[in-house]
N, C-alpha and C positions, 0 to 999 in steps of 0.2 A: 446749444447745449450747453450747462455750463460743467463748469473742469470736474463738480464732485460727484459730478452723475457720469462723465465719462473715466474716471475716477473709480466709481462702483461697477459701471457697465465690465472694464478691464480687470477688473478682481472677482468678477465676478465665478459663481457657478458654471450659469454655462458656457461662459466664454473661458473657462478650465475646462470643461467638455470638449468643446469644438477644439481647441490646442492640443490636447491629448491625440482625437482622434487623428489632429493629422499627423501626429509625433506617431502613433501607432503605424498610419501608412505611409510612411516614409518606412520605418525599420523593417516592413512586409519590403515594399522596394528594393530595401536592403540588402534583402533576403533572399531575393530572389536575381539581384543582379548582383556577380562574385563582383568582392572590391579588393580592390589593388592589384588590380592585371594590367602586364603588357598592354598597350592602345590594340599594339597587332591585335590579340587576342577578341577585344570586342571585334575589328573590324573583320574578324574570321570569326565571328561566331554568331551573328549581327546581321541585319539588313542594311546599308548602307544608311540608312533615312536616321534607325534607330543606333550603330554606334554613334555619327555624329551628334548625335540630342545626348545622349550617356556624356559625351565628352563635353559637350556645348554648358550641360547644366551641371555636370562634376559628381553626375552617378557612380562613374567607377570610382570615385574618391567623398561618398557622402557625406561621412559622418567627419569630415574637417570642407565642405565645402560654407558661406558666408553664408546662405539662406539656413542653410542647417542650426548654424550658430547667431544668427536674429530669432528662428521660432526657439532657442533653449531660452536668450533673452527675452520673449515675450513671455513664455512659461513663466520666468522667473522671476519679470512684475506683476503677474497673476497673484505667484504665491507670496509676495509680500504684501501687497495689499488688505490680500483673502487673509493672509493672518496678523498681520494688523490690528483688521477689524477683529480677531475672532479673538486675538490676544487684550485687545481693551473693555469688548463686552464680559469675556472671563474676567478680568481685573475687576472692574465697574461693579459686576455683580458679589463678589467676594469681599467688596469693603467688610461691608456693613451685613450677612445674607440674613440676620432677624428682619431687617428692615421690610424684606423681597417677600417675607410671608404673610400674608393674607388671612385675617381671620377667621373671614368665610371660608375656605377652606374646609376649617375643622369643625363645617356647619354641614359641608356639598358633599367630605369625599368618605367615601363608604367602610374606609380600611381606618378609621378613629377608633383606638382605644380609648374609655373612660375609666380614669381609675382617682380611688380618693385615696388621700393619705393625710396621717396626725401634724399637725402645723409646723410644728418640732422640724419635723422631717421634710417641709420644703422645699427646704433654703439646702437641703444635700443634694439635689436632683441634678445639677448643672456636677457637681463634684465625682458623682456615680459616673457620669457620663464620658469626665475625663479619664477618669482613672479607668474607661473602658475604649478610650483609644480616641475620643471624638475630639476637636476641639469644636469646643460651646461658642455662640456668640446670641447676645440676651437684650431685649429692647421691652421699656415698659410701654404696655399701651392702655388704652380706657376700658377694654375689655378684662386683660390684665396682662401676665409679661406670655412675652411669644421668645420661647425657642429654638434654633437653628444648630443643632449637633451634625457634624461630619466628618469623614476620617475617609480616608484616600481619594481625593480630590484629585491628584496627579492625575487622574482620568482623565478628566475634563482635557489637561493641557496636555493628551496622547496624541490627538488631534493634529494638536497646534507642533507638535515636540514632531512630528512624523513630517510635517509638513514644511517643516524647516529643515529635517534634513536634507530631501529630494532639494530643497530650495542650495543650503549647499551644494550638493554634487551640481544639480547647473553650473552652481559659479565655479566649482572645480572644472567641470567641460571649460567650461567659455573661456578663463583661466586658460587652461591649459593650452590654448589654440592662437588666442589671443597678445600675452604678456610678452613682451622681447625675450631674444634667447629661446624661448622654444618653438618647434618648429617639430615638422610631421612630414617624412618625405618615404618615396618607395625608391628600391634598389634592386637592380637583380644581377645576379652573380653569378658568372657559370663558372663547375668546379675547374681548382685549380688556378681562380683567377680573383684577384681583390677588386674591393672599391673603397674611395675615402671618404668617409664620412665629413661630412658638409660641420664646420667648421671645430673641427677636433683635429686635430695633430695625428690621428690614427687612422688606419683603414682595417679594414676586415678582408680574408680569406678567404674561400669555401674550399674546405678542404675535398669533402665528397658529399653528396647527397642519397638519400635512403628513402623508401617510401614499404612501410606494413600493408597486406592485405591481407582483407578476409576470405574467406568463402565462398563469395557475393563478388568478389574484385573491388569492392570497396576499399580506399585509404582507412589501417588503423590509426596509422600515425607517421608523420614526415619528419625529419629528420635532417636537420644542418649541421654536419661536422665545421667546427669556422674555428679560425685564427685569429685572436688580434694581436695587427703587428704595429709597431712601432720604431722609426726608423730603416723601416726595411726586417727588422725581427720580430719573430711570432716572439713572445710577451706572455701567452694562456691561450686555453683552447676549451673551449667549452659544445657543449651540445646545443639549438636551438629547435625547438619541437613548438606544439601548436599549447596553447595555454604553459608554458615554457620556455620567458624572453629569454632573453641575453640581456643581463645590463652591466654598463663598463663606461666611465667617466662620465656619468651622469646620463648616458644617451640607452633606452630600449631597443632593444631590436627584437621583432614579431616573425614569428615563421605567417606568410600569408599566403602564398602559389608557390608553386611552379610549373616544371614543364622541362621536352627536352630539347633542348639547342644543336646537337651532332650526331652521326651519326662514323665511327671510322674506320674503316678499313687499310689494312696494311696488305702493296702487294710486293712479289719483292722475287726476283730474277737475278741469280747465280751472288752476285755481289750488288749491284740495285736494288736500295728499297727502297717504297716513296709512301707514305698518308694519306688517303686520299679522305676526306673528310665531305660527309654528304649533311647541308642544314636542314634541321625538321621543321615544319612548319609548329604553332599551335593544334593543341589535339595528337596530335602525333602523327601527320602526314608530309610525305615530303612533297612539295613543289614536281611536279614533272620532268620542267627543264633543270631543277637539282639533281634529279634519278642518275643523269651520267658527268661523270667526274672522269677525268684525264688524269693520265700519268706521262709522264714526256721523259722518263730513266725512270725503270725502262716504262717502254710506249706501248700502254695500258689502255683499252677504257674499262670505269665495271658501269654497269648498270644493276642499280637494286631495285628487282622489278615488284617487291610486297615487304614491306615490314612491319614487323607482328610485336607491340611493344611486349606482352603478355599474351603468348604462346600457347597453344593448348593445341591439344588432339584427341578426336571420340570417334566414337562409332560413323558418326554424323558426317566429319569430316575435319578438317581443321580452322581455325582462324582467332580471333585476339578476345582472351578474356577481360582486360580492363587496359588504361590505355597506361601504364602503370608499368617502368619497365624491369618486372617482375622475374619477365621467361624472356628476353629480346631472341628474336629468330629474325634474320632476313632472306632471302631468295634473291644470288645473286649471277647475273649474268656477265658475260667479259669475251672482248674482242683482244687481241692482239694488233693494233692498230688506230686510228683516231678514229673519232665522232664520228667525222664527214664521209668515210670510204663504206664502201659497201662490202665490208667482208660480215659473211656471220658470224653472229652472236654465240655462242656457245654458255650451257647454263653451268656454271660451279654450283653452281642446287641449294638446298637450304642449309643454312650458319648460324648458329648460335653466337653468344659470349663465347669470346674463348678460341673459337675453334677456327682450326686451322683446312686449308682442300689444298691441295697441289693436284695441278693442271698442264702437262706438255710444259713440264721444267719451272711452271709458276707455281706460287705460293701465297694464297689469298686468306688474311687471318683477319675476321673481325675484333677490330682492338677495343674499341670504347664503346658506350653511348654517354658520351655529354652531356646531365643536368645541370640544369641552372635552378636556382631558389629565388620565391621572391622574397623581401625582407620590409618589413614597416620600418623603419627609421624615426622615435620617435625622442628626444626633450620633451616633459610633461611636467614641470613643477605645479601644477594642479592636481596633479594622483593623488595626491596627498590627502586635497580638502574633499575630494573625492571618495578616499578611503572612512576620513572623518564625518564625511554626511550620511552613509552607509549607514556605520557606528549611530549614530543619532539617530537617525530610519527606525531600526530594532528596539532603541530605546523606544521611541515615540508608538511602537507597534506591542510592545509588550504594555506598556502602563494602560494603551489602550482595552487591551483582552487581556492580563493576567492579577488587572492591580481593581478589585471591585472597591468602586464609590459608596458608601452606603451614608445614609439619612436621615435624620431624624426631630420632626417637628413639632413641638409640645406648645399648648396653650396653659398655660397656671392661672388659677382666680379661687379665690377665698367662697369656701363655700359654708356658712352658718361654720361649726368648733373644726372645718377640715380643713383642707386644700387641695381642689379638685384639677387635675387635670385630662386634658382631651389629649392623646398623643397616637401621631401616625410613624407606624413603622418602618422602615428600610422593606424597599421591593420586597423582599423577600424574606418580611419578617426578622425575628430577634432571632434572634440563634439562644442555643442552647446555657450560652456561657453568658450573653448578656441578660437572660432572662433571670436567668442567676444571680445577676450583680444585682438589676431592680428591683428585683423581690422584697431585698432590702428593704425598699420605701415604698414600697405593693406586694403585700401579702397573694393580693387574690391575681397578680399576673402570673399564669400557667395555669391553673385552675379552673373560675368560672370568670369570666370578660365580659362585659355588658356594650356593646358595639352598635352604637346609635350611628 
């Protein structure tokens, strides 16, 4: 297979359909598999084989994977070749458009209008067309003079401009991942803790995290209240939410995921107090072994029997409305002894966040739900290229959809004492203003027309 045939294949419409179909399938996969979650999330929510495949193929970071960028590169090459061919054809046909008009068209077309005018008015025809906004090209033939008049030619370039904009978008996406200094990372920050930003002299501290849910238990919004810290000092406070990233120091921080890290219960007896932390697995569950936590001073073992992130109580009973801590409640048992001692457990009861229960001189307080926020950290110098591409796409669509292209073709020949015209009007015929302008030369236009 020759090089030209290979290039034609790569730049062909069938190849574009195949590549865009693959891209659509990948985007569907990316919407079905949550992106940028912690590895433990996939291990706990998918079978081992599936979670291993997700990690190996980078399906958890799909849009940053090397093979996704390779697919975009193939699409970009397809667009370059197809756009080059399209532009060459438009430029070739636009150099001398009258030369592409076949005189036989005036004999075969049913839309031909036959008109006569005085000889001295024949030369005024191209000037009238120009006053109507048409660009006019003419060519002398044996049959007479052929005219090609056109306006709105930019419409022919609409598809080219749209494809060019898409090409620039793909280039921007590729550049945003491949250029030196660009990077994409994912970090999880617990409330009250900080994480250093790679390659930058500042860190980000998560002050608090919150989730609003609707009446069906679905999240309305996730919000991370963060502080930018330099040299240990907070210099800026901001809120990161979905579609509202934080930009600082050339770095973008996107809200990507969230979860509950742990529950904190304080036990206090006299002057002795201790805070016990119960780690929470992805999905809001507490591991069986982690349900038991022991304090040495005072010597107490606490057992969380149930954890309801969003506790509800109805006529049917109690339950969990959503996995978000909108109304966290725990059911607590305790015994004033080590875990392995066979002393009877005593129920402390259901406790909401901030509740304190005293039993046998010991106060139990549900102090805190520690949440974490998953942030996508990105330095992407290609983002401006992407936005420029989107603007060009809009320009191309506007040209294709809203700028009409109008073409008038005419054949002028002497016919005795008069000049005879065979005219092919635009597809939607002449407008009223065009008929008025042409009636200066052809009084019969708009009255009695003789079609051949």
